[in-house]
C-alpha positions in Angstrom: 148.3 211.6 171.2 151.2 209.0 171.6 150.0 205.7 170.1 151.0 203.7 173.3 148.7 206.0 175.3 145.8 205.7 172.8 146.0 201.9 173.0 145.3 202.1 176.8 141.9 203.7 176.0 140.7 200.9 173.7 138.8 199.1 176.6 137.0 202.4 177.4 136.1 202.9 173.7 134.6 199.4 173.6 132.4 200.3 176.6 131.0 203.5 175.1 127.4 203.6 173.9 127.5 204.6 170.3 125.8 208.0 169.6 124.6 206.8 166.2 122.1 209.3 164.6 122.9 211.9 167.3 126.5 212.1 165.9 125.6 211.5 162.3 123.3 214.5 162.0 126.0 216.9 163.1 127.7 216.4 159.8 124.8 215.6 157.6 124.2 217.7 154.5 120.9 219.5 154.3 118.0 217.1 153.8 120.1 214.0 154.6 118.7 213.2 158.1 115.4 212.1 156.6 117.2 209.3 154.7 118.9 207.9 157.8 115.9 206.1 159.3 115.8 202.4 158.8 112.1 202.9 157.9 113.3 204.7 154.8 116.3 202.8 153.6 115.1 199.2 154.2 112.4 199.9 151.6 115.2 200.8 149.1 116.8 197.3 149.3 120.3 198.8 149.6 123.5 197.2 148.6 125.9 196.5 151.5 129.5 197.8 151.9 132.0 198.1 154.8 134.8 200.5 155.6 137.8 200.4 157.9 138.6 203.2 160.3 142.2 202.3 160.8 144.4 203.8 163.6 148.1 203.2 163.6 151.4 204.6 164.8 153.5 207.1 162.7 156.6 208.4 164.5 155.0 207.2 167.8 151.9 209.4 167.2 148.3 208.0 166.6 147.0 208.5 163.0 143.9 207.7 161.1 144.1 206.7 157.4 141.8 208.0 154.7 142.0 207.9 151.0 141.1 210.1 148.1 139.4 208.1 145.4 140.3 208.4 141.7 138.2 210.5 139.4 135.7 208.3 137.6 132.1 208.6 136.2 130.3 208.1 139.4 128.7 209.8 142.4 131.8 209.3 144.7 134.4 210.4 142.1 137.5 212.1 143.8 135.9 212.0 147.2 137.7 211.4 150.4 136.7 208.2 152.3 137.8 205.4 154.4 139.3 202.3 152.8 136.4 200.0 152.0 133.9 198.9 149.4 131.1 196.6 148.3 130.5 193.3 150.2 131.0 190.2 148.1 129.2 186.9 148.4 132.5 185.2 149.4 133.0 187.5 152.4 132.2 185.7 155.6 131.2 188.9 157.4 131.1 192.7 156.9 134.3 192.9 159.0 136.0 190.6 156.4 134.7 192.9 153.7 136.4 195.9 155.4 139.6 194.0 155.8 139.6 192.7 152.2 138.9 196.1 150.7 141.6 197.7 152.9 144.1 195.3 151.6 143.0 195.8 148.0 143.0 199.6 148.2 145.9 200.5 150.4 147.9 197.2 150.7 147.6 196.6 154.5 147.1 192.8 155.0 144.2 191.6 157.2 146.6 189.9 159.6 148.1 193.4 160.4 144.8 194.7 161.5 143.0 194.0 164.8 139.3 194.7 164.3 138.2 196.6 167.5 134.5 197.0 167.0 131.7 197.9 164.6 130.2 201.3 164.5 126.6 202.4 163.5 125.7 201.6 159.9 124.8 204.5 157.7 122.8 204.8 154.4 124.1 206.7 151.4 121.2 207.7 149.2 123.0 208.7 145.9 124.6 205.2 145.6 122.0 203.2 147.6 124.6 201.6 149.8 124.3 200.7 153.5 127.7 201.1 154.9 129.1 199.2 157.9 132.0 201.0 159.6 134.6 199.1 161.7 137.3 200.5 163.9 140.7 198.8 163.5 144.2 199.0 165.0 147.5 198.3 163.5 150.4 198.1 165.8 153.6 199.7 164.6 154.5 201.7 161.5 152.7 200.9 158.2 153.9 201.0 154.6 150.9 201.8 152.4 150.7 200.5 148.9 147.8 202.4 147.3 146.0 200.7 144.3 146.5 203.1 141.4 143.2 201.9 139.8 141.2 203.1 142.8 143.2 205.4 145.0 144.6 208.8 144.1 146.2 209.6 147.4 146.7 208.3 151.0 145.7 210.9 153.7 147.2 210.5 157.2 145.2 212.4 159.8 146.8 212.8 163.3 144.4 211.9 166.1 145.0 215.2 167.9 143.9 217.1 164.8 140.9 214.9 164.2 139.7 215.6 167.8 140.1 219.3 167.4 136.7 221.0 166.8 138.4 223.8 164.8 138.7 221.6 161.7 134.9 221.4 161.4 133.7 223.9 158.8 130.7 224.7 156.6 131.4 224.9 152.9 129.5 225.2 149.6 129.5 221.9 147.7 128.2 220.5 144.4 126.4 217.2 145.0 124.6 214.6 142.9 121.2 215.9 144.2 121.7 219.6 144.7 123.8 222.5 143.4 125.9 224.7 145.6 124.5 223.7 149.0 126.3 224.4 152.3 127.5 221.3 154.0 129.3 220.6 157.2 132.8 219.1 156.7 136.2 218.3 158.2 139.0 220.4 156.8 142.7 219.4 157.3 145.7 220.2 155.2 143.5 221.5 152.5 141.4 218.3 152.3 137.6 218.6 152.7 135.8 215.5 154.0 132.0 215.7 153.9 128.9 213.5 153.3 128.8 209.9 154.7 132.5 209.8 155.5 132.2 213.0 157.7 129.1 211.5 159.4 130.9 208.3 160.2 133.9 210.3 161.4 131.5 212.3 163.7 130.4 209.2 165.5 134.0 208.0 165.8 135.1 211.3 167.1 132.3 211.6 169.7 132.9 208.1 170.9 136.7 208.6 171.4 136.1 211.9 173.1 133.7 210.3 175.5 136.3 207.6 176.3 139.0 210.1 176.9 137.0 212.0 179.5 
């Protein structure tokens, strides 16, 4: 979709009722839905984090940026995610957390991003994080500067491909809590996005599709 056309739908996106759990469970690994209830995760005293779902123009077409994290000794090693990270005491809000982390990870300054709206929070059991996703817009072309200490690659997903249901697959995956389970995932250009990021993407996708109708 041409970026100038996508911008026209922002008011409609803002008016959508978020599908929350209904969208999350579509892309949830086996056994994960039980952990999505606030009755469960509030007892876990989770740490807080925030991510930025950033749309921007590339050659006049709407794109969504993701990152592949570096390999490291941890549960999210080499996974594909949105720019984002742990909330710090100095952050005035979770939106500021998302903006700060986006700048630190991919080099896009906060003043270049308009925060459109928050989406539904989601709990990640393996790392005990409660994630606050935000949708953002950058007007014009972007020059990414990935932080080599954290980011292995920048992934630019065209909106038209994101909204195409044919990129949703089921695939075997090794996880921190199970061996060789089948999980739902997004597949584009050889990249597999699963777990919490796929669940967040599911809500974003359903919300945009509703706005486009």
